[in-house]
Phi, psi and omega in degrees: 000143181298330180301326182291344181266348185283143175303139186301323183287348179272338188299324184264012179272130174263125182296151177298134183253101178287156177287165178286155175302147182303316182297324179291321178295320177302317180295313183296320186263359180056050180242143179271339184217129177230137173248136183255116181229045188242338193245016177059036178274167183265115184288344181283338185084175186285165174301144175298329176296322178293319180296316179297322179295321176296317179300321178292328184277346187301320185293347181259012185284358172285349178256152174297149177291164176294112183294345179253001178047049189305308187288325176294318177297322177301314181295316179295319181299319176295318183294323187258352184061047174232187177254164176301328182289350177268007189232143167227140183254140182231165177280071189085164180291337174304317180299318180297315179301317179295319178300318181296314179295321181294322185278328192243337186259115173285151174306131179091347175283158187265141173236121181268129177225157176280165174218122001281156172204182184308124186300331184292337178304307183293320181297314181292325175301317179296318179300321181273002179064027173272152179270126178270135174249120187264128175242112183298148171295157178241117184054043178065024178226151178301134181255085186291334176296316178290326176300315181297320179293336182278351181291130177234182179295339181269355184283126178254320184227149165238127179248123182238114175271117185224107000294160182280140169244116030251008189277318177100358180273161178230167176243151187265178186298319183299319179294318180293316178302314181296321180294317185281347188314305187226035177289150181294151180293344180279359185255133176255126181252124182248123175256114176267109186245049183301332185250021188299330182293341183267352184287134181246351178295141185282345183256021177297132188291139172272083188292338180299330183288347177278344183296128184097331176270326178228166176281084186235137170236133178249129180249134174222173187216159172259007186282331190265273183299326182276351174060040179244034183306318183289347180264341177061082175227119173229170179206159176237146175243128183199174176294158189302319182295319179297318178297322178301316180292323177295321179294333180292334182251007181272141172297144188294328181235059190278348180233124188286165187297317181295321180296316180298316181295316182294317181296316180298318180291322181297326179299333183276352184255075181292331179297323179295316179298321178297321177295319179298314180299319179296316179301316181292317180300311181291324179294319178297316179300319180295315180292318177305315182298317178296320179293322176300317180297329179275353181074026181263145175273148179207167179259123176299131194247142171258022184232198175255024176220166182226132176267127189233132174272107184269359178054035178204173178293118184299327179294320178295318178297319177303312183297317181293320179291325177299319179296338178268001176089021178236118180263118173239186182246123171276151192251023179301324180296338179261009181065030176243072193295333182261018183242155166233162174235134180235138175276137175293128181247203171292166182297325177296319179292319178299318179296316179298318178302311182295319179298315182289320178300315180297319179296315183293317182288337177276349180270109181273000182281000000 
């Protein structure tokens, strides 16, 4: 049997289950219009500069992409005030996380992650046969004091998603400074900052400045604020030696030509990012007000999504809302059974979400 040939650590892994295409759902549910507010995508779409850059790059897709992503690294280096040698580009931030685990975590070594946190952390650890150590969030926020206490001689990595996905909260500079103060040199700290562009707190840590002083890797993405989810572009910032090791385990042409061109151009369009931030800021305020009117509890978010306590089975709420043409995320996979997560959309989508949520929660059938 093929099962007998599979690596033991792969047997208990459940593959990630993506949602069905919108057109297929329309057919199945006999709906003419569906709005998707489940995957923390950007409803505005990409920068026009990014689209034009992709159009210019299309004629060159008969050639392999630049395996070193030279021009994208040049743009990022200017943007972040680092060097090209401090950067590695990945096929989305998932790819970066996998590179880090592949390069640094031996089988059986410990990786500390929060709970709840990004589901791919635990999945990739299992694939790499690393042992995950779970530290629960405290009051929906990362508990770095408890994380520090969980470090043992077997701990190789700590992964901190800041802001947290799926909760949406962030931690400030003082907490990060205190955590990094006296950590052992044998420990690698990874900050996943996929939602950093949406944070408005003034004390959000500038983690890039720790690079070289501590064993720190910072992960960011073009999927959220830059609206390039379909192109899959993520990157890591780290000291040169760490980047060298990540490149040793990286596929040679892991980021396609269109993605590289679009990402580099998007960095130059700060006005577009400002529009995205404004849309999210206003959308969150609008949704908060609607949830307050319904008497529902929610977590104030530093991201483009909101975690909501619906005081009912989240899976049931998800199914009922889907039948009404609104796709949200039920949080059962995160052990938050009475919660849903909604992505901030356009104002029309936000209004539709609130109307359908109120209807669904009022339906006792």
